[in-house]
Legacy VTK file of the C-alpha trace (Angstrom):
# vtk DataFile Version 3.0
C-alpha trace
ASCII
DATASET POLYDATA
POINTS 465 float
0.000 0.000 0.000
2.906 2.336 0.812
4.218 1.894 -2.726
0.859 2.877 -4.163
0.290 5.877 -1.904
2.240 8.451 -4.009
0.315 7.334 -7.074
-3.011 7.593 -5.263
-2.094 11.065 -4.017
-1.121 12.180 -7.529
-4.344 10.804 -9.018
-6.471 12.426 -6.312
-4.680 15.761 -6.766
-5.197 15.694 -10.531
-8.890 14.792 -10.189
-9.368 17.530 -7.603
-7.669 20.046 -9.907
-9.913 19.148 -12.835
-13.071 19.223 -10.710
-12.238 22.627 -9.244
-11.511 24.166 -12.646
-14.114 22.442 -14.823
-17.032 21.809 -12.470
-16.778 24.772 -10.107
-14.992 27.251 -12.415
-12.352 28.051 -9.804
-9.506 30.173 -11.181
-6.504 28.003 -12.042
-4.299 29.933 -9.586
-6.544 29.151 -6.622
-7.122 25.574 -7.800
-3.407 24.859 -8.117
-2.664 26.418 -4.734
-5.376 24.424 -2.950
-4.378 21.181 -4.661
-0.705 21.781 -3.828
-1.571 22.164 -0.150
-3.717 19.031 -0.214
-1.129 16.966 -2.070
1.669 17.938 0.278
-0.337 17.165 3.408
-1.751 13.903 2.060
1.689 12.689 0.971
3.070 13.175 4.470
5.099 16.374 4.309
5.190 18.329 7.602
2.592 21.137 7.352
5.170 23.918 7.522
7.287 22.192 4.845
4.307 22.189 2.467
4.126 25.979 2.603
7.912 26.227 2.267
7.853 23.999 -0.829
5.110 26.079 -2.455
6.984 29.298 -1.699
10.214 27.878 -3.102
8.458 26.720 -6.272
6.863 30.123 -6.771
10.191 31.888 -6.323
12.092 29.537 -8.615
9.729 29.816 -11.559
9.107 33.557 -11.300
12.831 34.200 -11.072
13.212 32.761 -14.558
10.037 33.893 -16.315
8.974 37.217 -14.807
11.189 39.406 -16.991
10.347 37.413 -20.119
6.626 37.728 -19.469
6.843 41.464 -18.886
9.127 42.233 -21.837
7.119 40.005 -24.174
3.876 41.745 -23.192
5.419 45.197 -23.677
6.844 44.322 -27.092
3.577 42.770 -28.244
1.529 45.761 -27.093
3.850 48.212 -28.875
3.805 46.214 -32.127
0.003 46.096 -32.008
-0.500 49.756 -31.035
2.014 51.123 -33.532
0.538 49.141 -36.427
3.826 47.283 -37.034
2.123 43.883 -36.908
-0.487 44.910 -39.464
2.189 46.540 -41.649
4.107 43.260 -41.853
0.973 41.346 -42.812
-0.004 43.780 -45.565
3.481 43.960 -47.071
3.820 40.179 -47.181
0.393 39.839 -48.795
1.356 42.385 -51.430
4.691 40.687 -52.097
3.234 37.203 -52.630
0.261 38.264 -54.732
-3.289 36.957 -54.885
-2.359 33.458 -56.101
-0.323 32.787 -52.960
-2.526 34.619 -50.490
-3.007 31.678 -48.138
0.717 31.054 -47.820
1.294 34.783 -47.338
-1.285 34.835 -44.532
0.430 31.850 -42.888
3.843 33.530 -43.113
2.589 36.930 -41.944
0.682 35.433 -39.013
3.715 33.340 -38.134
6.007 36.360 -37.958
3.427 38.410 -36.064
2.825 35.486 -33.713
6.471 35.176 -32.636
6.282 38.010 -30.079
2.490 38.564 -29.851
-0.070 36.523 -27.921
-2.626 34.535 -29.927
-5.645 36.652 -28.977
-3.927 39.955 -29.771
-2.504 38.788 -33.093
-5.861 37.288 -34.074
-7.758 40.522 -33.406
-5.154 42.599 -35.233
-5.203 40.472 -38.399
-8.820 39.264 -38.601
-10.142 42.387 -40.432
-7.557 41.805 -43.160
-8.789 38.286 -43.869
-12.428 39.405 -43.796
-11.561 41.934 -46.481
-9.711 39.282 -48.506
-12.722 36.957 -48.375
-15.067 39.650 -49.668
-12.654 40.689 -52.416
-11.937 37.157 -53.666
-15.293 35.522 -52.825
-13.397 32.438 -51.691
-14.245 30.585 -48.515
-13.055 32.418 -45.412
-11.347 29.150 -44.439
-8.650 29.823 -47.053
-7.495 32.727 -44.871
-8.780 31.863 -41.387
-7.045 28.471 -41.137
-3.491 29.543 -42.055
-3.939 32.524 -39.727
-5.127 30.384 -36.802
-2.592 27.603 -37.350
0.392 29.974 -37.434
-0.688 32.073 -34.456
-1.680 29.011 -32.433
1.473 27.004 -33.049
3.845 29.874 -32.220
1.806 30.572 -29.069
2.502 27.017 -27.880
6.028 26.308 -29.156
8.014 29.557 -29.180
9.313 31.643 -26.249
8.604 34.323 -25.025
5.031 32.988 -25.035
4.084 32.206 -21.437
3.325 28.477 -21.600
6.508 27.346 -23.299
8.608 29.609 -21.056
7.014 27.920 -18.051
7.696 24.484 -19.526
11.392 25.287 -19.901
11.749 26.486 -16.318
9.799 23.502 -14.962
11.633 20.804 -16.920
15.218 22.083 -17.207
17.551 22.059 -14.225
18.450 25.532 -12.880
21.953 25.264 -14.329
20.610 24.558 -17.820
17.556 26.822 -17.999
19.340 29.466 -20.096
20.713 26.993 -22.623
17.438 25.076 -22.907
15.543 28.347 -23.366
17.768 29.355 -26.290
17.561 25.878 -27.837
13.773 26.000 -27.489
13.626 29.379 -29.250
15.710 28.131 -32.177
14.247 24.654 -32.632
10.740 25.740 -31.605
10.696 28.315 -34.392
11.880 25.774 -36.968
9.422 23.086 -35.844
6.423 25.386 -35.493
6.759 26.788 -39.021
6.876 23.274 -40.477
3.770 22.279 -38.494
1.856 25.410 -39.505
2.480 24.644 -43.182
1.608 20.962 -42.728
-1.657 21.939 -41.059
-2.654 24.279 -43.861
-1.440 22.411 -46.945
-2.716 19.116 -45.542
-6.086 18.848 -43.764
-6.716 22.605 -43.712
-6.722 23.065 -47.479
-8.793 19.891 -47.897
-11.472 21.347 -45.588
-11.391 24.804 -47.181
-12.094 23.359 -50.634
-15.204 21.582 -49.334
-16.950 24.222 -47.224
-17.746 27.789 -48.240
-17.743 30.178 -45.294
-18.471 33.901 -45.824
-17.000 36.605 -43.631
-19.338 37.474 -40.747
-21.181 40.771 -40.753
-19.887 42.491 -37.618
-17.890 45.486 -36.528
-14.133 45.247 -36.498
-12.604 44.023 -33.227
-11.893 46.575 -30.542
-8.161 46.112 -31.076
-8.538 47.945 -34.383
-10.027 51.049 -32.782
-6.688 52.809 -32.338
-5.051 56.015 -33.470
-3.310 56.359 -36.826
-0.545 53.724 -37.016
2.990 55.115 -36.749
4.867 52.130 -38.229
5.925 52.916 -41.790
9.130 50.918 -42.337
8.676 47.228 -43.106
12.415 46.609 -42.605
12.320 48.103 -39.105
9.206 46.149 -38.099
10.723 42.904 -39.386
14.020 43.639 -37.620
12.240 44.140 -34.303
10.230 40.926 -34.645
13.201 38.781 -35.692
15.757 40.312 -33.319
15.112 37.853 -30.434
15.776 34.928 -32.787
18.876 36.481 -34.353
20.436 37.416 -31.018
19.638 34.000 -29.540
21.228 32.250 -32.531
24.352 34.405 -32.256
24.770 33.612 -28.580
23.966 29.931 -29.018
26.259 29.653 -32.035
29.170 31.254 -30.200
28.752 28.890 -27.241
28.468 25.903 -29.592
31.680 26.861 -31.389
33.394 27.147 -28.024
32.186 23.684 -26.977
33.415 22.236 -30.296
36.777 24.022 -29.942
36.176 25.773 -33.267
36.007 29.307 -31.887
37.781 31.885 -34.120
40.741 33.552 -32.430
39.275 37.051 -32.722
36.350 36.062 -30.482
38.716 35.474 -27.555
40.332 38.916 -27.805
39.339 41.478 -25.196
37.211 44.248 -26.728
35.922 46.238 -23.733
36.492 46.104 -19.967
38.556 42.919 -20.390
35.550 41.085 -21.843
35.893 39.209 -25.129
33.597 39.213 -28.142
32.453 35.762 -26.998
31.394 37.210 -23.637
29.330 39.927 -25.305
27.711 37.561 -27.803
26.717 35.234 -24.965
25.337 38.247 -23.099
23.217 39.335 -26.079
22.066 35.736 -26.591
20.577 35.448 -23.107
16.779 35.242 -23.602
16.088 38.232 -21.352
18.589 40.473 -23.170
17.581 39.120 -26.593
14.022 40.226 -25.824
14.927 43.496 -24.097
16.912 44.834 -27.081
13.998 44.761 -29.604
11.589 45.973 -26.916
13.778 49.015 -26.252
14.161 49.565 -30.003
10.387 49.414 -30.508
9.714 51.887 -27.696
12.287 54.286 -29.072
11.434 54.039 -32.785
7.641 53.882 -32.446
7.349 55.965 -29.289
10.036 58.482 -28.334
11.181 59.119 -31.898
7.586 59.858 -32.944
7.068 62.340 -30.155
5.109 60.187 -27.714
5.240 61.545 -24.193
6.808 59.602 -21.364
3.380 59.473 -19.712
1.895 57.820 -22.818
4.667 55.235 -22.944
4.253 54.577 -19.224
0.515 54.016 -19.781
1.230 51.565 -22.607
3.729 49.724 -20.407
1.242 49.563 -17.555
-1.490 48.223 -19.840
0.879 45.578 -21.196
1.833 44.404 -17.718
-1.833 44.217 -16.748
-2.296 41.815 -19.684
0.023 39.293 -18.041
-0.828 40.075 -14.420
-3.041 37.043 -13.887
-0.541 34.869 -15.757
2.133 35.724 -13.212
-0.008 34.274 -10.421
-0.838 31.221 -12.540
2.862 30.631 -13.175
3.650 30.996 -9.509
0.975 28.490 -8.503
2.201 26.053 -11.165
5.740 26.400 -9.832
4.493 25.680 -6.322
2.610 22.618 -7.555
5.731 21.325 -9.297
7.873 21.801 -6.190
5.362 19.938 -3.989
5.319 17.070 -6.504
9.102 16.821 -6.228
9.314 17.329 -2.446
6.756 14.611 -1.686
8.391 12.020 -3.939
5.330 11.952 -6.181
7.497 13.155 -9.053
9.850 10.194 -8.674
6.884 7.819 -8.496
5.394 9.260 -11.692
8.778 8.988 -13.396
9.290 5.364 -12.328
5.816 4.306 -13.422
6.043 6.201 -16.695
9.309 4.496 -17.574
7.556 1.114 -17.285
5.213 2.057 -20.112
6.081 0.832 -23.621
6.524 4.446 -24.747
9.474 6.787 -25.071
9.762 9.746 -22.659
8.916 12.095 -25.534
5.680 10.214 -26.280
4.735 10.109 -22.594
5.205 13.869 -22.224
3.125 14.445 -25.375
0.258 12.276 -24.113
0.201 13.893 -20.670
0.130 17.382 -22.206
-2.580 16.400 -24.688
-4.805 15.037 -21.913
-4.279 18.212 -19.866
-5.261 20.388 -22.843
-8.424 18.370 -23.450
-9.324 18.553 -19.769
-8.398 22.146 -18.907
-8.931 23.989 -22.187
-6.357 26.721 -21.597
-3.079 26.042 -23.395
-1.099 27.905 -20.737
-2.693 26.058 -17.804
-2.302 22.737 -19.647
1.375 23.147 -20.463
2.244 24.316 -16.950
0.408 21.424 -15.298
1.814 18.848 -17.723
5.357 20.170 -17.265
5.051 19.810 -13.497
3.880 16.216 -13.894
6.643 15.113 -16.271
9.545 17.149 -14.877
10.923 14.045 -13.162
11.216 12.269 -16.508
13.748 14.892 -17.618
16.282 13.231 -15.316
16.222 10.227 -17.654
17.151 12.500 -20.589
20.214 14.490 -19.453
21.102 17.035 -22.111
17.881 16.374 -24.035
15.465 18.505 -22.007
14.622 20.588 -25.062
13.067 17.534 -26.720
10.881 17.003 -23.671
9.856 20.673 -23.584
8.863 20.633 -27.253
6.967 17.358 -26.851
4.877 18.909 -24.060
4.332 21.970 -26.248
3.218 19.818 -29.189
0.895 17.909 -26.875
-1.079 21.020 -25.978
-1.708 21.764 -29.657
-3.971 18.724 -30.086
-7.084 20.882 -30.166
-9.286 23.403 -28.445
-12.526 23.148 -26.495
-15.225 25.505 -25.137
-13.272 26.269 -21.943
-10.629 27.913 -24.147
-11.170 31.531 -25.244
-9.562 30.707 -28.583
-12.426 28.299 -29.315
-14.968 31.124 -29.266
-12.762 33.550 -31.180
-12.390 31.071 -34.029
-16.105 30.287 -33.964
-17.369 33.886 -33.849
-14.836 35.683 -36.044
-14.537 32.689 -38.362
-18.332 32.403 -38.788
-18.229 28.710 -37.860
-20.524 26.453 -35.847
-19.399 24.726 -32.619
-19.301 21.319 -34.408
-17.075 22.866 -37.093
-14.561 23.924 -34.459
-14.833 20.802 -32.294
-14.601 18.291 -35.149
-13.062 19.800 -38.278
-10.776 22.442 -36.812
-9.598 20.098 -34.064
-8.971 17.351 -36.625
-6.522 19.702 -38.358
-4.844 20.585 -35.066
-4.609 16.907 -34.118
-2.810 16.106 -37.361
-0.379 18.956 -36.695
0.269 17.714 -33.156
0.902 14.144 -34.335
3.261 15.415 -37.022
5.193 17.297 -34.349
5.364 14.181 -32.210
6.589 12.158 -35.167
9.385 14.631 -35.893
10.467 14.686 -32.252
10.439 10.876 -32.037
12.669 10.679 -35.107
15.090 13.173 -33.542
15.025 11.237 -30.259
15.785 7.946 -32.045
18.595 9.561 -34.035
20.200 11.060 -30.917
19.975 7.838 -28.941
21.209 5.646 -31.795
LINES 1 466
465 0 1 2 3 4 5 6 7 8 9 10 11 12 13 14 15 16 17 18 19 20 21 22 23 24 25 26 27 28 29 30 31 32 33 34 35 36 37 38 39 40 41 42 43 44 45 46 47 48 49 50 51 52 53 54 55 56 57 58 59 60 61 62 63 64 65 66 67 68 69 70 71 72 73 74 75 76 77 78 79 80 81 82 83 84 85 86 87 88 89 90 91 92 93 94 95 96 97 98 99 100 101 102 103 104 105 106 107 108 109 110 111 112 113 114 115 116 117 118 119 120 121 122 123 124 125 126 127 128 129 130 131 132 133 134 135 136 137 138 139 140 141 142 143 144 145 146 147 148 149 150 151 152 153 154 155 156 157 158 159 160 161 162 163 164 165 166 167 168 169 170 171 172 173 174 175 176 177 178 179 180 181 182 183 184 185 186 187 188 189 190 191 192 193 194 195 196 197 198 199 200 201 202 203 204 205 206 207 208 209 210 211 212 213 214 215 216 217 218 219 220 221 222 223 224 225 226 227 228 229 230 231 232 233 234 235 236 237 238 239 240 241 242 243 244 245 246 247 248 249 250 251 252 253 254 255 256 257 258 259 260 261 262 263 264 265 266 267 268 269 270 271 272 273 274 275 276 277 278 279 280 281 282 283 284 285 286 287 288 289 290 291 292 293 294 295 296 297 298 299 300 301 302 303 304 305 306 307 308 309 310 311 312 313 314 315 316 317 318 319 320 321 322 323 324 325 326 327 328 329 330 331 332 333 334 335 336 337 338 339 340 341 342 343 344 345 346 347 348 349 350 351 352 353 354 355 356 357 358 359 360 361 362 363 364 365 366 367 368 369 370 371 372 373 374 375 376 377 378 379 380 381 382 383 384 385 386 387 388 389 390 391 392 393 394 395 396 397 398 399 400 401 402 403 404 405 406 407 408 409 410 411 412 413 414 415 416 417 418 419 420 421 422 423 424 425 426 427 428 429 430 431 432 433 434 435 436 437 438 439 440 441 442 443 444 445 446 447 448 449 450 451 452 453 454 455 456 457 458 459 460 461 462 463 464
């Protein structure tokens, strides 16, 4: 019975979490906090140690993600307010022409979705695809699906989006969080673009050819009710959006060359204050700095340079931080939950039992995340909960934590459901019925998720061969 007790505690905690969120509509922060207390006490931790574990978990996760959440929200709000996101979309559409409109929408939404949350990017770009539907008289699905697939997949797989940032900090050891974060940015971007195209050119295009959907007759979203956009330069907007990736690659590449003993001699020469070029590249490649640089550039070029007052910029910053305020508490509660799982030994029990299954660690992480997404609805809540549950498995994959992070991220892309705000946005703005979203849209997302799992399993087999 003693051997089964950790498993029974974990099962009871998970059931309690689902009941609180689904049945009683308790906020995920409160639900996770209550369940963490119950799990710790039931598993036999001293009462005071339960509170200490929760506090430690909250501190550990917020230490790593707080700056990324804040900077990401500020950058996204500035790109939306300045019109830079819309400028990128329109220029790409013009460049690719009417014959390649769907691909152009997928590419534009993908670029916009790198720093901007799904809901914001969706509201910014949806009027453009309504206009395209009316001009071409093609089914709205030809534009809605590539838009949704690109925004949704970047939201789940690419930092600085909240869920994937939380997955990195939950799964990677403290000493490797920085490296895993950079690897996740680089490989998450590559994988997510492939999956977005697979989703559209596979099941998405098949569906669009078989169902005509007109644009809904409604006012433009509130996000469009802003002052005259100030973004005029496509090159500047693209530079700001791609800067986090470029800086991360530079830092990661320099470190990789050092590890391979292929570092050019000039990179070891002191350039300023006895620090080498390698030191400065690694500094710029840190996720926080890689995100701060384009955020500062956006605030200067779209704000100060255009004559915006400091008070106006402070208001924009405040509004952006309000956007992620509740997420901060959710992240903290998820970190506390993860720490209690580890402190009680439940994490080790889950790891030991999972390793007995005839599945690879990557497949197990994918399945756990998929079940959490189906149950909880919210992608962020699902990825945080799943990461806490599978963090122990990462010890069986030293040096391969990024694979585990991406498998959890792919797992939460299996579909949406009515508890998810994205479900209703796609239904209402896409002029679809609930069965359309539940069955057809989710079928496309499921194919994308399985494709991601397949790619990760191939990489896992290649690495372990």
